[in-house]
ChimeraX commands (.cxc) that place a marker at each C-alpha (Angstrom):
marker #1 position 0.00,0.00,0.00 radius 0.5
marker #1 position 1.21,3.50,-0.75 radius 0.5
marker #1 position -0.21,4.96,2.46 radius 0.5
marker #1 position 1.49,3.87,5.63 radius 0.5
marker #1 position 1.49,5.16,9.17 radius 0.5
marker #1 position 4.68,4.21,10.91 radius 0.5
marker #1 position 5.71,4.69,14.53 radius 0.5
marker #1 position 8.42,7.16,15.39 radius 0.5
marker #1 position 12.00,5.82,15.68 radius 0.5
marker #1 position 12.50,3.63,18.71 radius 0.5
marker #1 position 8.88,2.46,18.77 radius 0.5
marker #1 position 8.06,-1.16,18.04 radius 0.5
marker #1 position 6.21,-1.59,14.76 radius 0.5
marker #1 position 2.88,-3.35,14.73 radius 0.5
marker #1 position -0.47,-3.55,12.95 radius 0.5
marker #1 position -2.31,-0.24,12.88 radius 0.5
marker #1 position -6.11,-0.09,13.16 radius 0.5
marker #1 position -7.89,1.12,10.06 radius 0.5
marker #1 position -9.77,4.41,9.83 radius 0.5
marker #1 position -12.48,2.89,7.70 radius 0.5
marker #1 position -13.29,0.22,5.19 radius 0.5
marker #1 position -12.04,2.01,2.07 radius 0.5
marker #1 position -8.83,0.67,0.49 radius 0.5
marker #1 position -7.31,4.15,0.31 radius 0.5
marker #1 position -8.03,5.14,3.90 radius 0.5
marker #1 position -5.12,6.37,6.02 radius 0.5
marker #1 position -4.40,4.10,8.97 radius 0.5
marker #1 position -5.12,5.62,12.35 radius 0.5
marker #1 position -2.00,7.28,13.62 radius 0.5
marker #1 position -2.36,6.70,17.33 radius 0.5
marker #1 position -4.04,3.84,19.13 radius 0.5
marker #1 position -5.07,5.73,22.22 radius 0.5
marker #1 position -5.04,9.05,23.98 radius 0.5
marker #1 position -1.58,9.20,25.51 radius 0.5
marker #1 position -1.41,10.25,29.13 radius 0.5
marker #1 position -4.07,11.46,31.53 radius 0.5
marker #1 position -6.52,14.27,30.99 radius 0.5
marker #1 position -4.93,16.24,33.80 radius 0.5
marker #1 position -1.53,16.51,32.21 radius 0.5
marker #1 position -2.28,15.66,28.58 radius 0.5
marker #1 position 1.17,14.16,28.24 radius 0.5
marker #1 position 2.08,13.48,24.60 radius 0.5
marker #1 position 3.34,10.13,23.36 radius 0.5
marker #1 position 7.09,9.79,23.75 radius 0.5
marker #1 position 8.25,9.94,21.07 radius 0.5
marker #1 position 5.30,11.76,19.49 radius 0.5
marker #1 position 3.58,9.76,16.74 radius 0.5
marker #1 position 4.24,10.67,13.13 radius 0.5
marker #1 position 1.55,10.10,10.51 radius 0.5
marker #1 position 2.56,9.75,6.85 radius 0.5
marker #1 position 0.48,9.67,3.68 radius 0.5
marker #1 position 0.65,10.40,-0.04 radius 0.5
marker #1 position -1.83,11.84,-2.49 radius 0.5
marker #1 position -0.45,9.58,-5.22 radius 0.5
marker #1 position -2.31,6.57,-3.83 radius 0.5
marker #1 position -5.75,7.93,-4.75 radius 0.5
marker #1 position -7.58,7.12,-7.94 radius 0.5
marker #1 position -7.01,10.04,-10.34 radius 0.5
marker #1 position -10.74,10.44,-10.97 radius 0.5
marker #1 position -11.77,10.11,-7.35 radius 0.5
marker #1 position -13.34,13.22,-5.84 radius 0.5
marker #1 position -13.78,11.77,-2.36 radius 0.5
marker #1 position -12.21,13.53,0.61 radius 0.5
marker #1 position -9.91,11.31,2.64 radius 0.5
marker #1 position -10.20,11.36,6.43 radius 0.5
marker #1 position -7.46,10.82,9.00 radius 0.5
marker #1 position -8.14,10.37,12.71 radius 0.5
marker #1 position -5.43,11.47,15.16 radius 0.5
marker #1 position -6.14,10.32,18.70 radius 0.5
marker #1 position -3.01,11.37,20.59 radius 0.5
marker #1 position -2.54,14.71,22.27 radius 0.5
marker #1 position 0.59,15.55,20.25 radius 0.5
marker #1 position 2.26,14.40,17.07 radius 0.5
marker #1 position 2.82,15.32,13.45 radius 0.5
marker #1 position 1.29,14.71,10.04 radius 0.5
marker #1 position 3.04,14.62,6.65 radius 0.5
marker #1 position 1.01,14.68,3.44 radius 0.5
marker #1 position 3.32,14.05,0.50 radius 0.5
marker #1 position 2.29,14.96,-3.04 radius 0.5
marker #1 position -0.95,16.62,-1.86 radius 0.5
marker #1 position -3.90,15.93,-4.15 radius 0.5
marker #1 position -7.51,17.08,-3.83 radius 0.5
marker #1 position -8.37,17.36,-0.13 radius 0.5
marker #1 position -7.79,15.77,3.25 radius 0.5
marker #1 position -9.91,16.07,6.40 radius 0.5
marker #1 position -7.96,15.61,9.64 radius 0.5
marker #1 position -9.86,14.91,12.85 radius 0.5
marker #1 position -7.97,15.64,16.07 radius 0.5
marker #1 position -10.10,13.63,18.44 radius 0.5
marker #1 position -8.46,12.34,21.62 radius 0.5
marker #1 position -10.79,11.36,24.44 radius 0.5
marker #1 position -11.42,14.84,25.84 radius 0.5
marker #1 position -15.02,14.43,26.94 radius 0.5
marker #1 position -14.26,15.62,30.48 radius 0.5
marker #1 position -11.98,18.52,29.49 radius 0.5
marker #1 position -13.93,21.76,29.23 radius 0.5
marker #1 position -11.25,24.22,28.18 radius 0.5
marker #1 position -9.10,22.67,25.48 radius 0.5
marker #1 position -7.01,24.37,22.82 radius 0.5
marker #1 position -5.35,22.79,19.81 radius 0.5
marker #1 position -2.25,24.37,18.29 radius 0.5
marker #1 position -0.57,23.56,15.00 radius 0.5
marker #1 position 2.85,24.58,13.71 radius 0.5
marker #1 position 3.57,24.13,9.98 radius 0.5
marker #1 position 6.98,22.83,8.97 radius 0.5
marker #1 position 9.45,25.37,7.58 radius 0.5
marker #1 position 9.17,23.66,4.16 radius 0.5
marker #1 position 5.36,23.42,4.21 radius 0.5
marker #1 position 4.05,23.51,0.65 radius 0.5
marker #1 position 1.45,22.03,-1.64 radius 0.5
marker #1 position -1.69,22.81,0.36 radius 0.5
marker #1 position -3.55,25.24,2.58 radius 0.5
marker #1 position -5.02,24.46,6.00 radius 0.5
marker #1 position -8.48,25.44,7.17 radius 0.5
marker #1 position -10.25,24.85,10.48 radius 0.5
marker #1 position -13.93,23.91,10.54 radius 0.5
marker #1 position -16.11,26.09,12.75 radius 0.5
marker #1 position -19.90,25.92,12.76 radius 0.5
marker #1 position -19.94,24.35,9.33 radius 0.5
marker #1 position -17.65,27.02,7.84 radius 0.5
marker #1 position -14.01,26.80,6.78 radius 0.5
marker #1 position -11.59,29.43,8.10 radius 0.5
marker #1 position -8.11,29.79,6.63 radius 0.5
marker #1 position -5.28,28.99,9.06 radius 0.5
marker #1 position -2.23,28.39,6.84 radius 0.5
marker #1 position -1.93,29.50,3.22 radius 0.5
marker #1 position 0.76,28.22,0.88 radius 0.5
marker #1 position 0.62,31.59,-0.89 radius 0.5
marker #1 position 1.92,33.31,2.26 radius 0.5
marker #1 position 5.19,31.41,2.05 radius 0.5
marker #1 position 6.93,29.58,4.92 radius 0.5
marker #1 position 6.40,30.93,8.44 radius 0.5
marker #1 position 8.35,28.44,10.56 radius 0.5
marker #1 position 7.75,30.26,13.85 radius 0.5
marker #1 position 4.03,30.78,13.33 radius 0.5
marker #1 position 1.85,28.74,15.68 radius 0.5
marker #1 position -1.93,28.85,15.25 radius 0.5
marker #1 position -4.19,27.95,18.17 radius 0.5
marker #1 position -7.95,27.56,18.38 radius 0.5
marker #1 position -10.33,26.13,20.95 radius 0.5
marker #1 position -11.80,22.65,20.70 radius 0.5
marker #1 position -15.42,23.55,21.25 radius 0.5
marker #1 position -16.85,20.04,21.20 radius 0.5
marker #1 position -15.93,16.70,22.84 radius 0.5
marker #1 position -15.18,15.38,19.36 radius 0.5
marker #1 position -12.13,17.61,19.09 radius 0.5
marker #1 position -11.11,19.74,16.11 radius 0.5
marker #1 position -11.50,19.19,12.37 radius 0.5
marker #1 position -8.90,20.53,9.95 radius 0.5
marker #1 position -9.35,20.64,6.18 radius 0.5
marker #1 position -6.28,20.51,3.94 radius 0.5
marker #1 position -6.88,21.69,0.37 radius 0.5
marker #1 position -4.21,20.79,-2.16 radius 0.5
marker #1 position -2.93,23.66,-4.30 radius 0.5
marker #1 position -3.04,23.23,-8.10 radius 0.5
marker #1 position 0.35,22.53,-9.69 radius 0.5
marker #1 position 1.23,21.54,-13.23 radius 0.5
marker #1 position 4.31,19.49,-12.40 radius 0.5
marker #1 position 4.61,16.43,-10.17 radius 0.5
marker #1 position 7.64,17.54,-8.18 radius 0.5
marker #1 position 7.63,16.48,-4.57 radius 0.5
marker #1 position 5.81,18.74,-2.15 radius 0.5
marker #1 position 4.98,17.99,1.45 radius 0.5
marker #1 position 2.33,19.63,3.59 radius 0.5
marker #1 position 3.39,18.78,7.12 radius 0.5
marker #1 position 2.69,20.18,10.55 radius 0.5
marker #1 position 3.00,19.41,14.24 radius 0.5
marker #1 position -0.05,19.47,16.47 radius 0.5
marker #1 position -0.55,19.62,20.21 radius 0.5
marker #1 position -3.58,19.80,22.47 radius 0.5
marker #1 position -3.42,21.57,25.82 radius 0.5
marker #1 position -5.80,22.31,28.66 radius 0.5
marker #1 position -6.39,26.04,28.28 radius 0.5
marker #1 position -6.91,26.71,31.97 radius 0.5
marker #1 position -3.58,25.13,32.84 radius 0.5
marker #1 position -1.45,26.43,30.00 radius 0.5
marker #1 position -2.71,29.78,28.71 radius 0.5
marker #1 position -4.84,31.18,31.51 radius 0.5
marker #1 position -2.47,30.27,34.36 radius 0.5
marker #1 position 0.75,31.18,32.57 radius 0.5
marker #1 position 0.84,34.81,33.74 radius 0.5
marker #1 position -0.25,34.13,37.32 radius 0.5
marker #1 position 2.53,33.73,39.93 radius 0.5
marker #1 position 2.79,30.17,41.26 radius 0.5
marker #1 position 1.83,29.46,44.84 radius 0.5
marker #1 position 4.06,27.29,47.05 radius 0.5
marker #1 position 2.28,24.03,46.20 radius 0.5
marker #1 position 2.50,24.70,42.46 radius 0.5
marker #1 position 6.17,25.60,42.77 radius 0.5
marker #1 position 7.01,22.38,44.62 radius 0.5
marker #1 position 5.15,20.36,41.97 radius 0.5
marker #1 position 6.86,22.28,39.16 radius 0.5
marker #1 position 10.37,21.23,40.20 radius 0.5
marker #1 position 9.22,17.60,40.12 radius 0.5
marker #1 position 7.19,17.47,36.91 radius 0.5
marker #1 position 8.48,20.22,34.58 radius 0.5
marker #1 position 10.28,19.41,31.34 radius 0.5
marker #1 position 13.06,21.78,32.35 radius 0.5
marker #1 position 14.38,23.21,35.63 radius 0.5
marker #1 position 17.33,25.61,35.46 radius 0.5
marker #1 position 18.93,28.27,37.63 radius 0.5
marker #1 position 20.04,31.42,35.87 radius 0.5
marker #1 position 19.95,35.13,35.11 radius 0.5
marker #1 position 17.79,37.06,32.66 radius 0.5
marker #1 position 20.03,38.45,29.92 radius 0.5
marker #1 position 17.34,40.00,27.76 radius 0.5
marker #1 position 13.59,40.09,27.15 radius 0.5
marker #1 position 12.22,40.64,23.62 radius 0.5
marker #1 position 8.61,40.97,22.49 radius 0.5
marker #1 position 6.88,39.75,19.32 radius 0.5
marker #1 position 3.60,41.64,19.03 radius 0.5
marker #1 position 2.60,39.89,15.78 radius 0.5
marker #1 position 2.60,36.43,17.35 radius 0.5
marker #1 position 1.65,37.67,20.85 radius 0.5
marker #1 position 4.74,36.13,22.44 radius 0.5
marker #1 position 7.73,37.24,24.49 radius 0.5
marker #1 position 11.13,35.58,24.71 radius 0.5
marker #1 position 13.34,35.51,27.79 radius 0.5
marker #1 position 17.02,34.87,27.04 radius 0.5
marker #1 position 18.57,33.13,30.02 radius 0.5
marker #1 position 22.19,32.81,31.09 radius 0.5
marker #1 position 22.16,29.44,32.84 radius 0.5
marker #1 position 24.21,28.76,35.95 radius 0.5
marker #1 position 22.97,25.21,36.44 radius 0.5
marker #1 position 20.76,22.78,34.52 radius 0.5
marker #1 position 18.87,20.57,36.96 radius 0.5
marker #1 position 16.75,18.96,34.27 radius 0.5
marker #1 position 15.90,19.40,30.61 radius 0.5
marker #1 position 13.96,17.13,28.31 radius 0.5
marker #1 position 15.81,18.16,25.17 radius 0.5
marker #1 position 18.86,20.29,24.46 radius 0.5
marker #1 position 17.21,23.71,24.57 radius 0.5
marker #1 position 19.83,25.03,27.00 radius 0.5
marker #1 position 23.26,24.52,25.48 radius 0.5
marker #1 position 26.85,25.51,26.14 radius 0.5
marker #1 position 28.34,28.02,23.72 radius 0.5
marker #1 position 31.62,26.89,22.18 radius 0.5
marker #1 position 33.44,30.20,22.43 radius 0.5
marker #1 position 32.52,31.45,25.89 radius 0.5
marker #1 position 31.58,28.14,27.49 radius 0.5
marker #1 position 28.46,29.84,28.85 radius 0.5
marker #1 position 25.19,27.94,29.04 radius 0.5
marker #1 position 22.29,29.81,27.46 radius 0.5
marker #1 position 18.78,29.21,26.21 radius 0.5
marker #1 position 15.52,30.95,25.22 radius 0.5
marker #1 position 12.24,30.62,27.12 radius 0.5
marker #1 position 8.93,31.76,25.64 radius 0.5
marker #1 position 5.84,33.13,27.32 radius 0.5
marker #1 position 2.73,35.07,26.33 radius 0.5
marker #1 position 3.04,38.76,25.49 radius 0.5
marker #1 position 0.13,39.50,27.82 radius 0.5
marker #1 position 2.24,38.35,30.77 radius 0.5
marker #1 position 4.29,41.56,30.37 radius 0.5
marker #1 position 7.56,39.95,31.39 radius 0.5
marker #1 position 10.33,42.41,32.26 radius 0.5
marker #1 position 14.04,41.98,32.87 radius 0.5
marker #1 position 14.83,41.59,36.56 radius 0.5
marker #1 position 18.10,41.27,38.42 radius 0.5
marker #1 position 19.27,38.37,40.54 radius 0.5
marker #1 position 19.13,34.60,40.27 radius 0.5
marker #1 position 15.92,32.85,39.26 radius 0.5
marker #1 position 14.75,29.24,39.14 radius 0.5
marker #1 position 13.12,28.76,35.75 radius 0.5
marker #1 position 10.70,25.86,35.27 radius 0.5
marker #1 position 8.31,25.02,32.46 radius 0.5
marker #1 position 7.37,22.64,29.69 radius 0.5
marker #1 position 8.19,22.16,26.04 radius 0.5
marker #1 position 5.71,22.86,23.27 radius 0.5
marker #1 position 6.72,22.29,19.63 radius 0.5
marker #1 position 10.33,21.86,20.75 radius 0.5
marker #1 position 10.42,25.23,22.52 radius 0.5
marker #1 position 10.67,26.00,26.23 radius 0.5
marker #1 position 7.61,27.74,27.69 radius 0.5
marker #1 position 7.78,29.45,31.05 radius 0.5
marker #1 position 6.03,27.98,34.06 radius 0.5
marker #1 position 7.01,28.94,37.60 radius 0.5
marker #1 position 9.98,31.32,37.85 radius 0.5
marker #1 position 10.62,32.46,41.44 radius 0.5
marker #1 position 13.74,34.16,42.64 radius 0.5
marker #1 position 16.12,31.42,43.68 radius 0.5
marker #1 position 16.38,32.60,47.28 radius 0.5
marker #1 position 12.57,32.52,47.59 radius 0.5
marker #1 position 12.47,29.00,46.16 radius 0.5
marker #1 position 15.08,27.85,48.70 radius 0.5
marker #1 position 12.95,29.11,51.58 radius 0.5
marker #1 position 9.83,27.35,50.26 radius 0.5
marker #1 position 11.60,24.06,49.55 radius 0.5
marker #1 position 13.53,23.88,52.83 radius 0.5
marker #1 position 10.39,24.66,54.85 radius 0.5
marker #1 position 8.46,21.94,53.00 radius 0.5
marker #1 position 11.29,19.45,53.49 radius 0.5
marker #1 position 11.37,20.09,57.23 radius 0.5
marker #1 position 7.63,19.30,57.35 radius 0.5
marker #1 position 8.02,16.28,55.08 radius 0.5
marker #1 position 5.72,17.98,52.57 radius 0.5
marker #1 position 8.06,18.09,49.56 radius 0.5
marker #1 position 6.63,15.92,46.72 radius 0.5
marker #1 position 10.12,14.99,45.49 radius 0.5
marker #1 position 13.76,15.36,46.45 radius 0.5
marker #1 position 15.54,18.26,44.76 radius 0.5
marker #1 position 19.33,18.35,44.61 radius 0.5
marker #1 position 20.44,21.74,45.86 radius 0.5
marker #1 position 24.21,21.24,45.97 radius 0.5
marker link #1:1,2 radius 0.2
marker link #1:2,3 radius 0.2
marker link #1:3,4 radius 0.2
marker link #1:4,5 radius 0.2
marker link #1:5,6 radius 0.2
marker link #1:6,7 radius 0.2
marker link #1:7,8 radius 0.2
marker link #1:8,9 radius 0.2
marker link #1:9,10 radius 0.2
marker link #1:10,11 radius 0.2
marker link #1:11,12 radius 0.2
marker link #1:12,13 radius 0.2
marker link #1:13,14 radius 0.2
marker link #1:14,15 radius 0.2
marker link #1:15,16 radius 0.2
marker link #1:16,17 radius 0.2
marker link #1:17,18 radius 0.2
marker link #1:18,19 radius 0.2
marker link #1:19,20 radius 0.2
marker link #1:20,21 radius 0.2
marker link #1:21,22 radius 0.2
marker link #1:22,23 radius 0.2
marker link #1:23,24 radius 0.2
marker link #1:24,25 radius 0.2
marker link #1:25,26 radius 0.2
marker link #1:26,27 radius 0.2
marker link #1:27,28 radius 0.2
marker link #1:28,29 radius 0.2
marker link #1:29,30 radius 0.2
marker link #1:30,31 radius 0.2
marker link #1:31,32 radius 0.2
marker link #1:32,33 radius 0.2
marker link #1:33,34 radius 0.2
marker link #1:34,35 radius 0.2
marker link #1:35,36 radius 0.2
marker link #1:36,37 radius 0.2
marker link #1:37,38 radius 0.2
marker link #1:38,39 radius 0.2
marker link #1:39,40 radius 0.2
marker link #1:40,41 radius 0.2
marker link #1:41,42 radius 0.2
marker link #1:42,43 radius 0.2
marker link #1:43,44 radius 0.2
marker link #1:44,45 radius 0.2
marker link #1:45,46 radius 0.2
marker link #1:46,47 radius 0.2
marker link #1:47,48 radius 0.2
marker link #1:48,49 radius 0.2
marker link #1:49,50 radius 0.2
marker link #1:50,51 radius 0.2
marker link #1:51,52 radius 0.2
marker link #1:52,53 radius 0.2
marker link #1:53,54 radius 0.2
marker link #1:54,55 radius 0.2
marker link #1:55,56 radius 0.2
marker link #1:56,57 radius 0.2
marker link #1:57,58 radius 0.2
marker link #1:58,59 radius 0.2
marker link #1:59,60 radius 0.2
marker link #1:60,61 radius 0.2
marker link #1:61,62 radius 0.2
marker link #1:62,63 radius 0.2
marker link #1:63,64 radius 0.2
marker link #1:64,65 radius 0.2
marker link #1:65,66 radius 0.2
marker link #1:66,67 radius 0.2
marker link #1:67,68 radius 0.2
marker link #1:68,69 radius 0.2
marker link #1:69,70 radius 0.2
marker link #1:70,71 radius 0.2
marker link #1:71,72 radius 0.2
marker link #1:72,73 radius 0.2
marker link #1:73,74 radius 0.2
marker link #1:74,75 radius 0.2
marker link #1:75,76 radius 0.2
marker link #1:76,77 radius 0.2
marker link #1:77,78 radius 0.2
marker link #1:78,79 radius 0.2
marker link #1:79,80 radius 0.2
marker link #1:80,81 radius 0.2
marker link #1:81,82 radius 0.2
marker link #1:82,83 radius 0.2
marker link #1:83,84 radius 0.2
marker link #1:84,85 radius 0.2
marker link #1:85,86 radius 0.2
marker link #1:86,87 radius 0.2
marker link #1:87,88 radius 0.2
marker link #1:88,89 radius 0.2
marker link #1:89,90 radius 0.2
marker link #1:90,91 radius 0.2
marker link #1:91,92 radius 0.2
marker link #1:92,93 radius 0.2
marker link #1:93,94 radius 0.2
marker link #1:94,95 radius 0.2
marker link #1:95,96 radius 0.2
marker link #1:96,97 radius 0.2
marker link #1:97,98 radius 0.2
marker link #1:98,99 radius 0.2
marker link #1:99,100 radius 0.2
marker link #1:100,101 radius 0.2
marker link #1:101,102 radius 0.2
marker link #1:102,103 radius 0.2
marker link #1:103,104 radius 0.2
marker link #1:104,105 radius 0.2
marker link #1:105,106 radius 0.2
marker link #1:106,107 radius 0.2
marker link #1:107,108 radius 0.2
marker link #1:108,109 radius 0.2
marker link #1:109,110 radius 0.2
marker link #1:110,111 radius 0.2
marker link #1:111,112 radius 0.2
marker link #1:112,113 radius 0.2
marker link #1:113,114 radius 0.2
marker link #1:114,115 radius 0.2
marker link #1:115,116 radius 0.2
marker link #1:116,117 radius 0.2
marker link #1:117,118 radius 0.2
marker link #1:118,119 radius 0.2
marker link #1:119,120 radius 0.2
marker link #1:120,121 radius 0.2
marker link #1:121,122 radius 0.2
marker link #1:122,123 radius 0.2
marker link #1:123,124 radius 0.2
marker link #1:124,125 radius 0.2
marker link #1:125,126 radius 0.2
marker link #1:126,127 radius 0.2
marker link #1:127,128 radius 0.2
marker link #1:128,129 radius 0.2
marker link #1:129,130 radius 0.2
marker link #1:130,131 radius 0.2
marker link #1:131,132 radius 0.2
marker link #1:132,133 radius 0.2
marker link #1:133,134 radius 0.2
marker link #1:134,135 radius 0.2
marker link #1:135,136 radius 0.2
marker link #1:136,137 radius 0.2
marker link #1:137,138 radius 0.2
marker link #1:138,139 radius 0.2
marker link #1:139,140 radius 0.2
marker link #1:140,141 radius 0.2
marker link #1:141,142 radius 0.2
marker link #1:142,143 radius 0.2
marker link #1:143,144 radius 0.2
marker link #1:144,145 radius 0.2
marker link #1:145,146 radius 0.2
marker link #1:146,147 radius 0.2
marker link #1:147,148 radius 0.2
marker link #1:148,149 radius 0.2
marker link #1:149,150 radius 0.2
marker link #1:150,151 radius 0.2
marker link #1:151,152 radius 0.2
marker link #1:152,153 radius 0.2
marker link #1:153,154 radius 0.2
marker link #1:154,155 radius 0.2
marker link #1:155,156 radius 0.2
marker link #1:156,157 radius 0.2
marker link #1:157,158 radius 0.2
marker link #1:158,159 radius 0.2
marker link #1:159,160 radius 0.2
marker link #1:160,161 radius 0.2
marker link #1:161,162 radius 0.2
marker link #1:162,163 radius 0.2
marker link #1:163,164 radius 0.2
marker link #1:164,165 radius 0.2
marker link #1:165,166 radius 0.2
marker link #1:166,167 radius 0.2
marker link #1:167,168 radius 0.2
marker link #1:168,169 radius 0.2
marker link #1:169,170 radius 0.2
marker link #1:170,171 radius 0.2
marker link #1:171,172 radius 0.2
marker link #1:172,173 radius 0.2
marker link #1:173,174 radius 0.2
marker link #1:174,175 radius 0.2
marker link #1:175,176 radius 0.2
marker link #1:176,177 radius 0.2
marker link #1:177,178 radius 0.2
marker link #1:178,179 radius 0.2
marker link #1:179,180 radius 0.2
marker link #1:180,181 radius 0.2
marker link #1:181,182 radius 0.2
marker link #1:182,183 radius 0.2
marker link #1:183,184 radius 0.2
marker link #1:184,185 radius 0.2
marker link #1:185,186 radius 0.2
marker link #1:186,187 radius 0.2
marker link #1:187,188 radius 0.2
marker link #1:188,189 radius 0.2
marker link #1:189,190 radius 0.2
marker link #1:190,191 radius 0.2
marker link #1:191,192 radius 0.2
marker link #1:192,193 radius 0.2
marker link #1:193,194 radius 0.2
marker link #1:194,195 radius 0.2
marker link #1:195,196 radius 0.2
marker link #1:196,197 radius 0.2
marker link #1:197,198 radius 0.2
marker link #1:198,199 radius 0.2
marker link #1:199,200 radius 0.2
marker link #1:200,201 radius 0.2
marker link #1:201,202 radius 0.2
marker link #1:202,203 radius 0.2
marker link #1:203,204 radius 0.2
marker link #1:204,205 radius 0.2
marker link #1:205,206 radius 0.2
marker link #1:206,207 radius 0.2
marker link #1:207,208 radius 0.2
marker link #1:208,209 radius 0.2
marker link #1:209,210 radius 0.2
marker link #1:210,211 radius 0.2
marker link #1:211,212 radius 0.2
marker link #1:212,213 radius 0.2
marker link #1:213,214 radius 0.2
marker link #1:214,215 radius 0.2
marker link #1:215,216 radius 0.2
marker link #1:216,217 radius 0.2
marker link #1:217,218 radius 0.2
marker link #1:218,219 radius 0.2
marker link #1:219,220 radius 0.2
marker link #1:220,221 radius 0.2
marker link #1:221,222 radius 0.2
marker link #1:222,223 radius 0.2
marker link #1:223,224 radius 0.2
marker link #1:224,225 radius 0.2
marker link #1:225,226 radius 0.2
marker link #1:226,227 radius 0.2
marker link #1:227,228 radius 0.2
marker link #1:228,229 radius 0.2
marker link #1:229,230 radius 0.2
marker link #1:230,231 radius 0.2
marker link #1:231,232 radius 0.2
marker link #1:232,233 radius 0.2
marker link #1:233,234 radius 0.2
marker link #1:234,235 radius 0.2
marker link #1:235,236 radius 0.2
marker link #1:236,237 radius 0.2
marker link #1:237,238 radius 0.2
marker link #1:238,239 radius 0.2
marker link #1:239,240 radius 0.2
marker link #1:240,241 radius 0.2
marker link #1:241,242 radius 0.2
marker link #1:242,243 radius 0.2
marker link #1:243,244 radius 0.2
marker link #1:244,245 radius 0.2
marker link #1:245,246 radius 0.2
marker link #1:246,247 radius 0.2
marker link #1:247,248 radius 0.2
marker link #1:248,249 radius 0.2
marker link #1:249,250 radius 0.2
marker link #1:250,251 radius 0.2
marker link #1:251,252 radius 0.2
marker link #1:252,253 radius 0.2
marker link #1:253,254 radius 0.2
marker link #1:254,255 radius 0.2
marker link #1:255,256 radius 0.2
marker link #1:256,257 radius 0.2
marker link #1:257,258 radius 0.2
marker link #1:258,259 radius 0.2
marker link #1:259,260 radius 0.2
marker link #1:260,261 radius 0.2
marker link #1:261,262 radius 0.2
marker link #1:262,263 radius 0.2
marker link #1:263,264 radius 0.2
marker link #1:264,265 radius 0.2
marker link #1:265,266 radius 0.2
marker link #1:266,267 radius 0.2
marker link #1:267,268 radius 0.2
marker link #1:268,269 radius 0.2
marker link #1:269,270 radius 0.2
marker link #1:270,271 radius 0.2
marker link #1:271,272 radius 0.2
marker link #1:272,273 radius 0.2
marker link #1:273,274 radius 0.2
marker link #1:274,275 radius 0.2
marker link #1:275,276 radius 0.2
marker link #1:276,277 radius 0.2
marker link #1:277,278 radius 0.2
marker link #1:278,279 radius 0.2
marker link #1:279,280 radius 0.2
marker link #1:280,281 radius 0.2
marker link #1:281,282 radius 0.2
marker link #1:282,283 radius 0.2
marker link #1:283,284 radius 0.2
marker link #1:284,285 radius 0.2
marker link #1:285,286 radius 0.2
marker link #1:286,287 radius 0.2
marker link #1:287,288 radius 0.2
marker link #1:288,289 radius 0.2
marker link #1:289,290 radius 0.2
marker link #1:290,291 radius 0.2
marker link #1:291,292 radius 0.2
marker link #1:292,293 radius 0.2
marker link #1:293,294 radius 0.2
marker link #1:294,295 radius 0.2
marker link #1:295,296 radius 0.2
marker link #1:296,297 radius 0.2
marker link #1:297,298 radius 0.2
marker link #1:298,299 radius 0.2
marker link #1:299,300 radius 0.2
marker link #1:300,301 radius 0.2
marker link #1:301,302 radius 0.2
marker link #1:302,303 radius 0.2
view
């Protein structure tokens, strides 16, 4: 078959359930919703769904459907032809405030992406706009069934290879967007050092703002990396200094402050997003007091 969904590297291959009875249907790209509803943890590694428009009958006018049931992953549509309907539908029946975000690949081409809302299609990504590798589009999942995206292939005379690919991620709005600007309380801080994708101690070198994409970036000079999921914070070859960027929402109005901070947060689309960020001396007081009471949820190496 020309259409195959294969697991990401390091994942054992196996039979994939079918999306439907049609011979040209894409296989389902994730067997289950990965993680709990509280954390919406993505599959590790995130599933990658592959398909090609060349497998369809040339005269067929049917719209293919693909069902993605994980909370994070990617889709690659090679040689886009006609149209593709993508249903992002993890089991989110009990999650009231859910947002889905997509990030097109830097070489996205061959199609445009629309989101379905109230029976209407709204343009999200246009091939005519050219590549926008840093552009992330987010919209709320207003029904338990998730979000429906519609990919419309662009007309081309030649058959050169084009790939319309994007990453997707679902997040609980109340936990990610709404709470991002609010200072963490002591309980949230203690949980953050245990469960965050990254925990680093450092100084704020610079803060820049991107009004177009409603984001701010905090450039951090890192004194110590306690934990990081991927290599976002790296050592510069020339100076030997550890540095890394952390993103947050523009509405948080982040400003450059002096002194040492403990930066925690999670990764979204391979970028670090700010969670709790107390001054390091304040964190020490909270952690040591909790440890004396036996109330610390995990051991944190201070030395």
